[in-house]
C-alpha positions as CSV (number, residue, x, y, z in Angstrom):
1,M,-42.7,-9.4,11.6
2,M,-42.1,-9.8,15.3
3,P,-44.9,-10.6,17.7
4,R,-46.2,-7.9,20.1
5,R,-44.8,-9.8,23.1
6,E,-41.3,-9.7,21.7
7,H,-41.7,-6.1,20.6
8,Q,-41.8,-4.9,24.2
9,H,-38.5,-6.8,24.9
10,A,-37.0,-5.5,21.6
11,T,-37.7,-1.9,22.6
12,R,-35.0,-2.2,25.2
13,R,-32.6,-4.0,22.8
14,T,-33.1,-1.3,20.2
15,I,-30.6,0.9,22.2
16,R,-28.0,-1.8,22.4
17,E,-28.7,-3.5,19.0
18,P,-29.9,-1.0,16.4
19,Q,-30.3,-3.8,13.9
20,F,-32.9,-5.3,16.2
21,D,-35.2,-2.4,15.5
């Protein structure tokens, strides 16, 4: 659902925001 560009940024947020995964 998310673009690949956002995915890189989301990878870091995955630790702080599990729901972002």
